DOVOBA-326732 format. One record per residue: residue in three letters; chain; x, y, z of N, C-alpha, C in turn. Coordinates in nm, 4 decimals, always signed. Last residue first. Layout:
ALA;A;X;Y;Z;X;Y;Z;X;Y;Z
...
END
This chain:
VAL;A;-4.4469;-1.7079;-0.4041;-4.3822;-1.7731;-0.4588;-4.3412;-1.9429;-0.3909
ALA;A;-4.6918;-1.5047;-0.2078;-4.6759;-1.6553;-0.4056;-4.5896;-1.7037;-0.4662
ASP;A;-4.4776;-1.4481;-0.0228;-4.6548;-1.5949;-0.0361;-4.6398;-1.6453;-0.1312
VAL;A;-4.3193;-1.2426;-0.1190;-4.3455;-1.3842;-0.0739;-4.3975;-1.5457;-0.0595
ASP;A;-4.4280;-1.0913;-0.4278;-4.4833;-1.1836;-0.3231;-4.4328;-1.2648;-0.1995
VAL;A;-4.1770;-0.8195;-0.4966;-4.2800;-1.0036;-0.5469;-4.3371;-1.0245;-0.4202
VAL;A;-4.1696;-0.5837;-0.7408;-4.1533;-0.6021;-0.6666;-4.1844;-0.8232;-0.5972
THR;A;-3.8095;-0.4874;-0.9113;-3.9477;-0.5859;-0.8799;-3.9997;-0.6591;-0.7690
TYR;A;-3.7113;-0.1963;-0.9942;-3.7183;-0.3602;-0.9293;-3.8134;-0.3782;-0.9673
ASN;A;-3.5727;+0.0808;-1.0698;-3.5856;-0.0776;-1.1487;-3.5578;-0.1525;-1.0372
GLY;A;-3.5324;+0.3237;-0.8715;-3.6486;+0.1757;-0.9565;-3.6784;+0.1777;-1.0332
LYS;A;-3.2301;+0.4177;-0.8880;-3.2986;+0.5110;-0.9980;-3.5389;+0.4479;-0.9550
ALA;A;-3.1876;+0.1458;-0.6743;-3.2182;+0.4022;-0.6499;-3.2927;+0.4535;-0.7823
ALA;A;-3.2014;-0.0524;-0.8646;-3.2954;+0.0140;-0.7894;-3.3359;+0.1221;-0.7039
SER;A;-2.9490;+0.0950;-0.9870;-3.0450;+0.0484;-1.0509;-3.2043;+0.0281;-0.9951
ALA;A;-2.7423;+0.0575;-0.7594;-2.8489;+0.1778;-0.8004;-2.8893;+0.2102;-0.9021
ILE;A;-2.7581;-0.2549;-0.6762;-2.8260;-0.1102;-0.5690;-2.9026;-0.0253;-0.6341
ARG;A;-2.6536;-0.3079;-0.8928;-2.7883;-0.3780;-0.9077;-2.8346;-0.2490;-0.7990
SER;A;-2.4078;-0.2095;-0.8745;-2.4808;-0.1894;-0.9645;-2.6190;-0.1671;-0.9653
LYS;A;-2.2849;-0.4142;-0.7083;-2.3201;-0.1309;-0.6483;-2.3998;-0.1381;-0.7566
LEU;A;-2.2934;-0.6028;-0.7517;-2.4005;-0.6027;-0.6066;-2.3503;-0.3991;-0.6430
LEU;A;-2.0327;-0.5923;-0.9596;-2.2627;-0.6621;-0.9897;-2.3783;-0.5231;-0.8604
PRO;A;-1.8969;-0.5155;-0.7387;-1.8900;-0.4656;-0.8770;-2.0851;-0.4792;-0.9320
MET;A;-1.8895;-0.7458;-0.6053;-1.8926;-0.5907;-0.5485;-2.0189;-0.5526;-0.6858
LEU;A;-1.7631;-1.0205;-0.6696;-1.9399;-1.0041;-0.7120;-1.9794;-0.8458;-0.6500
GLN;A;-1.4874;-0.9790;-0.5896;-1.5266;-0.9924;-0.8007;-1.7517;-0.9231;-0.8082
MET;A;-1.4924;-0.9495;-0.3829;-1.4572;-0.9398;-0.4478;-1.4973;-0.8657;-0.5019
ASP;A;-1.5787;-1.2365;-0.3603;-1.6200;-1.0675;-0.2429;-1.6720;-1.0163;-0.3166
GLU;A;-1.4245;-1.3801;-0.3941;-1.5239;-1.4180;-0.5046;-1.5699;-1.2630;-0.4746
VAL;A;-1.1625;-1.3146;-0.2673;-1.2019;-1.2648;-0.3898;-1.2926;-1.3210;-0.4120
GLU;A;-1.3010;-1.4383;+0.0199;-1.2548;-1.2831;-0.0749;-1.2716;-1.2424;-0.1676
ASP;A;-1.2797;-1.6610;-0.1241;-1.4260;-1.6193;-0.0035;-1.3798;-1.5176;-0.0572
LEU;A;-1.0453;-1.7365;-0.0807;-1.0538;-1.7710;-0.2399;-1.2303;-1.6683;-0.1700
LEU;A;-0.9012;-1.7377;+0.1177;-0.8849;-1.6199;+0.0666;-0.9519;-1.6068;-0.0529
ALA;A;-1.0648;-1.8982;+0.2544;-1.0805;-1.7157;+0.2888;-1.0724;-1.6428;+0.2234
GLU;A;-0.9455;-2.1199;+0.1235;-1.0612;-2.0759;+0.1585;-1.0812;-1.9611;+0.2009
PHE;A;-0.6624;-2.0863;+0.2323;-0.7092;-2.1195;+0.2274;-0.7765;-2.1141;+0.1480
LEU;A;-0.7252;-2.0900;+0.5046;-0.6441;-1.9491;+0.4923;-0.7243;-1.9652;+0.2592
VAL;A;-0.7529;-2.3792;+0.5341;-0.8854;-2.3018;+0.5839;-0.8491;-2.1737;+0.5107
PRO;A;-0.4719;-2.4546;+0.4756;-0.6541;-2.4640;+0.4043;-0.7459;-2.4149;+0.4128
ASP;A;-0.2595;-2.3010;+0.5225;-0.3417;-2.3575;+0.5568;-0.4891;-2.3672;+0.4855
VAL;A;+0.0259;-2.2089;+0.2465;-0.1142;-2.1712;+0.3739;-0.1918;-2.2820;+0.3226
MET;A;+0.3375;-2.1340;+0.1027;+0.2495;-2.2643;+0.1438;+0.1344;-2.2217;+0.2410
TYR;A;+0.4808;-1.9255;-0.1764;+0.3817;-1.9723;-0.0639;+0.2958;-2.1090;-0.0047
PHE;A;+0.7282;-1.9324;-0.3260;+0.6099;-1.9968;-0.3320;+0.5238;-2.0050;-0.1984
ALA;A;+0.9722;-1.8560;-0.3016;+0.9690;-1.9379;-0.4585;+0.8326;-1.9776;-0.4852
ALA;A;+1.1878;-1.5528;-0.2076;+1.0545;-1.6329;-0.2292;+1.0031;-1.7539;-0.3189
LYS;A;+1.5128;-1.5978;-0.2221;+1.4024;-1.5665;-0.2598;+1.2622;-1.5802;-0.2611
ASN;A;+1.7160;-1.7767;-0.1203;+1.7226;-1.7038;-0.0385;+1.5986;-1.5492;-0.1092
HIS;A;+1.6983;-2.0157;-0.2731;+1.8136;-1.9232;-0.2622;+1.7777;-1.8001;-0.2027
ASN;A;+1.3740;-1.9843;-0.2159;+1.4688;-2.0862;-0.2825;+1.6082;-1.9845;-0.3072
LEU;A;+1.1915;-2.0674;+0.0908;+1.3021;-2.0391;+0.0099;+1.3622;-2.0525;-0.1086
VAL;A;+0.8376;-2.0456;+0.0880;+0.9475;-2.1138;+0.0903;+0.9811;-2.0739;+0.0133
ALA;A;+0.6041;-1.8423;+0.4015;+0.6878;-1.8636;+0.1598;+0.8055;-1.9617;+0.2171
VAL;A;+0.3279;-1.9500;+0.5144;+0.4317;-1.9991;+0.4712;+0.5715;-1.9561;+0.3282
PRO;A;+0.1136;-1.8211;+0.7732;+0.1533;-1.8430;+0.5941;+0.2718;-1.8944;+0.5700
GLN;A;-0.0689;-2.0326;+1.0282;+0.0436;-1.8968;+0.9523;+0.0288;-1.9467;+0.8267
ALA;A;-0.1871;-2.2821;+1.0746;-0.2063;-2.2277;+1.0357;-0.1845;-2.0412;+0.9758
GLN;A;+0.1128;-2.3916;+1.3083;+0.0259;-2.3212;+1.2976;-0.0767;-2.2433;+1.2299
ALA;A;+0.3521;-2.3987;+1.0983;+0.3199;-2.2743;+1.1307;+0.2441;-2.2559;+1.1850
ASP;A;+0.4395;-2.6943;+1.1947;+0.4797;-2.5906;+1.3087;+0.3933;-2.4670;+1.2161
ARG;A;+0.2135;-2.8138;+0.9834;+0.2440;-2.8255;+1.1606;+0.2615;-2.6567;+1.2732
LEU;A;+0.4103;-2.7349;+0.7865;+0.2468;-2.6929;+0.7432;+0.2184;-2.6520;+0.8670
VAL;A;+0.6472;-2.8818;+0.8526;+0.6323;-2.7320;+0.8055;+0.4796;-2.6742;+0.8786
LYS;A;+0.5613;-3.1956;+0.8113;+0.6626;-3.0754;+0.9714;+0.5906;-2.9060;+0.9890
ALA;A;+0.5356;-3.1672;+0.5381;+0.3467;-3.1881;+0.7096;+0.4482;-3.1171;+0.8258
PRO;A;+0.7808;-3.1184;+0.4276;+0.6413;-3.0001;+0.4326;+0.5436;-3.0465;+0.5134
ASN;A;+1.0861;-3.2109;+0.5022;+0.9278;-3.2503;+0.5805;+0.8205;-3.1661;+0.5562
ARG;A;+1.1838;-3.1483;+0.2759;+1.3207;-3.2648;+0.3665;+1.1726;-3.3554;+0.4738
LYS;A;+1.1371;-2.9484;+0.1361;+1.1237;-3.1019;+0.0846;+1.2162;-3.1990;+0.2393
PHE;A;+1.2607;-2.7645;+0.3099;+1.0526;-2.7320;+0.3045;+1.0476;-2.8736;+0.2880
ASP;A;+1.4825;-2.7923;+0.3676;+1.3847;-2.7941;+0.4596;+1.2771;-2.7724;+0.4960
SER;A;+1.5377;-2.6678;+0.1391;+1.5077;-2.8878;+0.1558;+1.4698;-2.8212;+0.2986
MET;A;+1.4335;-2.3910;+0.0832;+1.2862;-2.5456;-0.0025;+1.3728;-2.6725;+0.0210
SER;A;+1.3327;-2.2512;+0.4480;+1.3623;-2.3225;+0.3665;+1.3680;-2.3977;+0.2175
VAL;A;+1.1133;-2.0703;+0.5595;+1.1284;-2.1720;+0.5622;+1.2740;-2.2100;+0.4071
THR;A;+0.9042;-1.7587;+0.7832;+1.0035;-1.8362;+0.6192;+1.0966;-2.0165;+0.6397
LEU;A;+0.6546;-1.5470;+0.8560;+0.7398;-1.7589;+0.8602;+0.7682;-1.7501;+0.6779
ASP;A;+0.5616;-1.3685;+0.7879;+0.6781;-1.3976;+0.8061;+0.7917;-1.5095;+0.9072
THR;A;+0.4998;-1.2389;+0.4463;+0.4906;-1.3521;+0.5701;+0.6415;-1.3020;+0.7112
LEU;A;+0.5593;-1.1006;+0.2364;+0.4392;-1.1078;+0.2510;+0.3959;-1.1823;+0.4041
LEU;A;+0.8923;-0.9947;+0.2015;+0.7492;-1.1029;+0.1646;+0.7088;-1.0539;+0.2165
THR;A;+1.0336;-0.7861;-0.1448;+0.9007;-0.8005;+0.0047;+0.8657;-0.9130;+0.0474
GLU;A;+1.3567;-0.8244;-0.2432;+1.1571;-0.8285;-0.2625;+1.1403;-0.8357;-0.1243
MET;A;+1.5257;-0.5069;-0.3650;+1.5074;-0.6402;-0.2336;+1.4119;-0.6609;-0.2084
END
């Protein structure tokens, strides 16, 4: 059995009939669009999609941040005078 990652589902037929209504009725919640009772894809509100992309970007930057913090802890840093910049 496949795990659905949302509480809202819609059949492919209903989605094709009126995708804008499905998005509107979801009220910014993700929707699994089902084809033969299996998730074909997830539809998400643009605001939620942007938030997901921000989270992915933060996760990708985390190793770099940790590396730079470790480097600074070892004394590898540059002092900058903000007034001189």
